[in-house]
C-alpha positions as CSV (number, residue, x, y, z in Angstrom):
1,M,40.6,106.8,80.5
2,S,41.3,109.2,83.3
3,P,44.7,110.7,84.0
4,G,45.1,108.6,87.1
5,Q,44.5,105.4,85.1
6,K,47.1,106.4,82.5
7,D,49.7,106.8,85.3
8,S,49.0,103.3,86.5
9,I,49.8,101.7,83.2
10,T,53.3,100.2,83.3
11,P,55.3,99.6,80.1
12,T,56.8,96.2,79.6
13,P,60.6,95.9,79.5
14,R,60.5,95.7,75.7
15,E,58.2,98.7,75.4
16,R,60.6,100.7,77.7
17,E,63.5,99.7,75.4
18,L,61.6,100.8,72.3
19,M,60.4,104.0,74.0
20,M,64.0,104.9,74.9
21,L,65.2,104.4,71.4
22,I,62.3,106.5,70.1
23,A,63.3,109.2,72.6
24,R,66.9,109.1,71.4
25,G,65.5,109.9,67.9
26,L,66.2,106.6,66.2
27,Q,64.3,105.7,63.0
28,N,62.4,102.4,62.8
29,K,65.1,100.7,60.8
30,N,67.7,101.7,63.4
31,I,65.5,100.5,66.2
32,A,65.0,97.2,64.4
33,Y,68.8,96.8,64.1
34,E,69.4,97.7,67.8
35,L,66.7,95.3,69.1
36,K,67.5,92.6,66.4
37,I,63.8,92.6,65.2
38,S,62.1,93.4,62.0
39,E,60.9,96.9,61.1
40,N,57.3,95.4,61.0
41,T,57.8,94.3,64.6
42,V,59.0,97.8,65.5
43,R,55.8,99.3,63.9
44,A,53.7,96.8,65.7
45,H,55.3,97.7,69.1
46,I,54.8,101.4,68.3
47,G,51.2,100.9,67.5
48,N,50.7,98.9,70.7
49,I,52.3,101.7,72.8
50,M,50.2,104.3,71.1
51,R,47.0,102.4,71.8
52,K,48.0,101.5,75.3
53,Y,48.7,105.2,76.2
54,H,46.2,106.8,73.8
55,L,49.0,108.6,72.0
56,Q,49.0,110.1,68.5
57,N,52.7,110.1,67.5
58,R,56.3,109.2,68.3
59,T,56.9,112.6,69.9
60,Q,54.3,111.8,72.6
61,I,56.0,108.4,73.1
62,A,59.3,110.2,73.7
63,I,57.6,112.7,76.1
64,I,56.0,109.8,78.1
65,Y,59.3,108.1,78.3
66,A,61.1,111.3,79.5
67,L,58.5,112.1,82.1
68,K,58.2,108.6,83.6
69,T,61.3,106.6,82.9
70,V,64.3,108.8,82.7
71,P,64.2,110.2,86.2
72,L,63.9,106.7,87.7
73,A,66.7,105.4,85.5
74,L,69.0,108.3,86.5
75,R,68.3,107.5,90.1
76,R,69.2,103.8,89.5
77,D,72.4,104.8,87.6
78,L,73.5,107.0,90.5
79,T,72.9,104.2,93.0
80,R,74.7,101.6,90.8
81,N,77.8,103.8,90.5
82,G,78.0,104.2,94.2
83,A,77.2,107.9,94.1
84,G,74.3,109.0,96.2
85,P,72.3,112.2,95.8
86,A,74.3,115.3,96.2
87,T,74.0,116.8,99.7
88,V,72.9,120.4,99.7
89,K,73.4,122.5,102.8
90,P,70.4,124.5,104.0
91,P,70.5,128.2,102.9
92,Q,71.2,129.4,106.4
93,A,74.3,127.2,106.6
94,L,75.9,128.8,103.5
95,A,78.3,131.5,104.4
96,P,78.4,134.5,102.0
97,D,81.5,134.7,99.8
98,P,83.6,137.5,101.2
99,R,85.0,138.3,97.7
100,V,81.5,139.1,96.3
101,P,80.5,142.7,97.1
102,T,76.9,143.1,98.2
103,A,74.6,146.1,97.6
104,P,74.0,148.3,100.7
105,E,70.6,147.7,102.2
């Protein structure tokens, strides 16, 4: 599988939930409790995710989640809470702080 193909694979909503809980560091028994499923089902989901993304361990699942899902989720949270992205003034529009001494040129 080429890197481009791996990027085009989309996790299911349940896989995203599981990936988030793995990224939070939860153990299988805690994931099972959170999702109200058995530990065997958690192991099956983890195996499916590993096969789907050609991963070797839980740490890689957490990394995939962090790289792909978290930034999008943060953007959604900002939008839902009514806050937009922070506006940043261009560098030339920022006036120097008169209280900060500068080194002579």
